[in-house]
C-alpha positions, 0 to 999 in steps of 0.5 A, spaced: 712 686 581 710 689 588 715 695 591 718 692 597 718 699 600 710 699 600 710 693 604 715 694 609 713 696 617 717 700 621 717 701 628 722 705 632 722 709 639 722 716 638 722 722 642 715 727 643 720 732 639 721 727 633 713 726 633 710 733 633 714 735 627 713 736 620 715 729 619 708 727 621 701 730 619 696 726 624 689 724 622 684 720 626 680 716 621 672 716 621 672 708 624 675 710 630 672 712 637 671 719 640 676 722 644 674 719 651 680 720 656 677 721 663 680 726 668 683 720 672 687 718 666 690 725 665 691 727 672 695 720 672 699 722 666 701 729 669 703 726 675 707 721 672 711 726 668 712 731 674 715 725 678 719 722 672 723 729 671 725 728 678 733 726 678 732 721 684 727 717 680 729 710 677 726 712 670 733 716 670 729 722 667 726 718 661 719 717 661 715 712 656 708 714 653 707 707 650 706 706 642 702 709 636 700 705 630 700 709 624 698 708 616 703 711 613 707 711 606 714 712 606 716 719 605 710 722 606 708 725 613 700 723 612 699 719 618 692 715 619 692 713 627 690 706 628 692 706 635 694 712 640 689 717 639 688 718 646 695 719 647 696 724 641 690 728 643 692 729 650 699 731 648 696 736 643 692 739 649 698 739 653 702 743 648 696 748 646 696 749 654 703 750 654 703 755 648 697 759 651 701 760 658 707 762 655 708 769 657 714 771 652 711 772 645 717 770 641 717 763 645 709 763 644 710 763 637 715 758 637 711 753 641 706 754 636 709 749 632 708 743 636 700 744 635 701 747 628 706 746 622 708 753 620 707 755 613 714 756 609 714 758 601 721 756 600 720 749 602 713 749 599 710 748 606 703 750 608 700 752 615 697 745 617 695 743 624 699 737 627 693 733 629 686 732 625 681 729 629 674 726 626 670 730 622 665 731 627 670 733 633 675 737 629 671 744 628 670 744 636 677 741 637 680 747 633 676 752 636 677 751 643 684 748 643 688 748 637 687 756 636 692 760 639 689 763 646 683 758 646 685 754 652 685 761 656 677 761 655 675 754 655 667 754 654 663 752 660 661 744 661 654 745 661 650 742 655 657 738 653 657 731 652 662 725 649 668 727 646 667 735 647 666 734 654 672 730 655 676 735 651 674 741 655 674 738 662 681 735 660 684 742 658 681 745 664 685 740 668 692 741 665 691 748 664 690 749 672 696 744 674 701 748 669 698 755 671 701 753 678 708 753 675 713 758 674 715 760 667 721 757 668 718 751 671 714 750 665 720 751 660 723 745 664 717 741 663 716 742 655 724 741 654 723 734 658 717 732 654 720 734 647 727 730 649 726 725 654 719 722 653 718 717 648 713 713 644 714 707 640 712 709 633 709 703 628 708 705 621 704 700 617 703 702 609 696 700 608 689 700 610 689 692 610 695 691 614 692 696 619 686 692 620 690 686 621 694 690 626 688 692 629 685 685 630 692 683 633 692 689 638 685 687 640 687 680 641 692 682 646 687 685 650 687 693 649 681 697 649 679 695 642 672 691 640 670 687 635 665 692 632 671 697 632 675 692 627 668 690 623 667 698 622 674 699 620 673 693 615 667 696 612 669 703 611 675 701 608 671 698 602 666 704 602 670 709 598 667 716 597 662 714 602 666 713 608 665 719 612 657 719 611 657 711 613 662 712 619 657 718 621 651 713 620 655 707 624 656 712 630 649 714 630 647 707 631 652 706 636 650 713 640 643 711 640 644 704 643 651 705 648 657 702 646 655 695 650 648 695 647 651 696 640 656 690 641 651 686 643 647 688 637 652 685 632 652 678 636 644 678 635 645 680 628 650 674 627 645 669 631 639 671 626 643 669 620 647 664 623 642 660 627 647 656 631 651 657 637 657 662 635 664 658 634 669 663 633 670 670 635 665 676 633 670 679 628 672 673 625 665 670 624 661 676 623 663 677 616 662 669 614 655 668 617 652 675 615 653 675 607 650 682 607 656 685 611 661 682 605 657 686 600 656 693 599 657 697 605 651 702 604 646 696 603 649 693 609 647 699 613 641 700 609 638 693 610 641 690 616 645 695 621 640 701 621 634 697 621 636 692 627 639 698 631 632 701 630 629 694 633 633 694 639 632 701 640 625 700 640 625 694 645 628 698 650 623 704 649 617 702 654 613 709 651 614 707 644 612 700 645 606 702 649 604 707 643 605 701 638 603 695 641 599 696 647 601 696 655 601 689 655 606 687 650 610 693 652 610 690 659 612 683 657 618 686 653 620 689 660 619 682 663 624 679 658 629 684 659 629 682 667 632 675 665 639 674 666 640 672 659 639 676 652 638 670 648 631 671 646 633 678 643 634 675 636 627 673 635 624 679 638 629 683 633 627 679 627 619 680 629 620 687 630 624 688 624 619 685 619 613 689 622 617 695 621 618 693 614 610 692 613 610 685 613 603 682 616 606 679 623 602 679 630 607 682 634 603 682 641 601 674 640 609 673 638 611 677 644 606 673 648 609 666 646 616 668 646 616 671 653 612 664 656 618 660 652 623 665 655 621 664 662 620 656 661 628 656 659 629 661 665 626 657 670 628 650 668 635 653 668 637 651 661 644 652 659 646 656 653 646 651 648 639 649 649 637 656 649 640 658 643 638 652 639 631 653 641 631 660 639 634 658 633 628 654 632 624 660 633 627 664 628 626 658 623 619 658 624 619 666 623 623 665 616 620 661 611 626 662 606 630 658 611 632 651 609 628 646 614 631 642 619 630 638 625 627 642 630 623 642 637 616 645 637 619 653 637 615 657 641 610 652 643 611 649 650 609 641 650 605 638 656 612 635 659 615 642 658 609 646 662 610 640 667 617 642 668 616 649 668 611 648 674 615 643 678 621 649 677 616 654 680 614 650 685 620 648 689 625 652 693 625 658 688 628 663 693 634 659 693 635 660 685 637 667 686 637 670 679 630 667 678 626 669 684 626 677 683 624 676 675 619 671 677 616 675 682 615 681 678 612 677 673 607 674 678 606 681 680 604 683 672 600 677 672 596 679 678 594 686 675 592 688 668 599 687 666 600 695 664 604 697 670 611 699 670 616 697 676 622 703 676 623 703 683 630 705 685 630 699 690 626 692 689 627 686 694 624 680 696 622 678 703 619 672 706 613 673 710 615 667 715 622 669 716 628 665 715 630 665 722 624 666 727 626 668 734 625 663 739 619 664 743 616 668 737 609 667 734 612 664 728 615 658 732 608 656 735 605 656 728 611 652 725 614 648 730 616 642 725 623 644 722 622 640 716 616 644 715 620 650 715 625 647 710 619 646 705 615 652 706 620 658 708 623 659 701 617 657 696 613 662 692 607 662 697 611 665 702 615 671 698 613 678 697 616 684 694 618 690 697 620 697 694 625 698 699 631 695 702 630 689 707 631 690 714 634 684 718 631 686 725 624 687 722 624 680 718 623 677 725 617 681 727 610 678 728 606 678 723 601 683 725 607 688 726 610 686 720 605 686 715 603 693 717 609 697 718 615 693 714 611 691 708 609 698 707 610 705 707 605 708 711 598 706 709 600 704 702 604 698 699 607 698 692 606 691 690 599 688 689 602 681 692 604 684 698 598 688 699 594 682 698 598 679 704 597 685 708 589 683 708 590 677 711 589 676 719 594 670 720 599 666 716 601 659 717 603 653 713 596 652 710 596 659 708 602 658 705 600 652 701 594 655 699 597 661 696 603 657 693 597 654 688 594 660 687 600 664 685 602 658 680 595 658 678 595 666 676 602 664 672 599 659 668 593 663 667 597 669 664 601 664 660 595 660 657 597 654 661 591 652 665 589 646 662 597 643 663 596 646 670 590 642 672 593 636 669 600 637 673 596 638 679 592 632 678 599 628 677 602 631 683 596 629 688 596 622 685 604 622 687 602 625 694 
């Protein structure tokens, strides 16, 4: 029979003095994120505490600091922190600074006990820090915060990043604020902190229960992510390898940044599931990615790290150029400009196979994937259509997958090619998410494809202005309002600028506009814009000619020239 005490969950409000005592020995488990409180959060805490001490405040001299959730067995002080790391770490910094600012030696030694449990042979207690951060953070935290006198000689911020930078910056802020108080004021402050400030402490008996609490907290909108929950699940099953796997997990996360790392899990799920997700990531990932349910080390070796490497490679233009050439790197750069990332799972699968030594033609695959992605992008295919099509692409890559009904995968039918040309032939400027990526793709098609476009500002400009001034040459060249409506927003009338648009300059006559507004000095950042500068006049006929020329360039770049010629013939017959 199960011990009922082992299953109980306790929750109680406790003063800070009841929490920073021998009843608790806090530790941050490896699956937790690093300490991340920013300057504004620390300053807000200090302001709130100071205001709450004032007798006229509505708080009546009390302050509630929120809740902490702990994995803690009844009767044992050992407490793994599931939620509340940021508060407990900041409070430890606060106590350390108050200790180091204390002038009276006896009082300073007494205040040391809120940071460190004193040894007591009679009670069998050994000296122990009240809070242990994650293994990779603890030595730094102990040296520069928890050690007596450490906050009086904080290191410079130069070269520090992540949790170390946050620890030093916040310790400096707290010390600066508290050093401005008198000894009596600091004594009143620490007395208020210990006796009038409260936490709700939730004690959970097992790691499994903690993970469930973790999931519930996430569902309530707290700052937890699906990957945090998955990490807790994985490490709970890791046994002796927990610390090593936690470090490897975090190295992947650091390499991709937090958002990119979360996206990676969605991409991995798509590679395995090959359908639009119908459940939350933390629930669906273990179901649809079988390796996750198996050996944690094998999951890291065979799934997470290889796909993290593939995603990092897809974002590294220099490495892509070295491995696959400038053209392929440029096409992947072009893919990253799209307003969705649904194309990434097939690309990651391809890059992973190449890294594993499988004979795969990466440049050819990337070429076909980029063409397909732009087709779906230009026709504004919905998410269901996109994901179904990319699932088909994954099926064609993986012969082990059970065959199912699918479309043409990477290839475009003639009807699809026609739809692509129709989409690009319309009022493309009004498709706000489409126009700039498409023009940049056209720019690549107008050069050797190896250029990069890392200008801080890139804007789209009309040659023939949207609102030509009365009496201008524009009005003479385009007297028909219906003609204006058909031509002004089409691809043939658009150029790229490497600077912000100037509303007044937009209405310059063509000769002035092309020689001043379209360039900085005698140079022009973009081939498309430089070509327009070579022209002497700009009228309706010129726009129509340029429109067909631009579409033809894209058709050639995507190896759709035959379809383009057929589409032009159909268009001519209709007209």
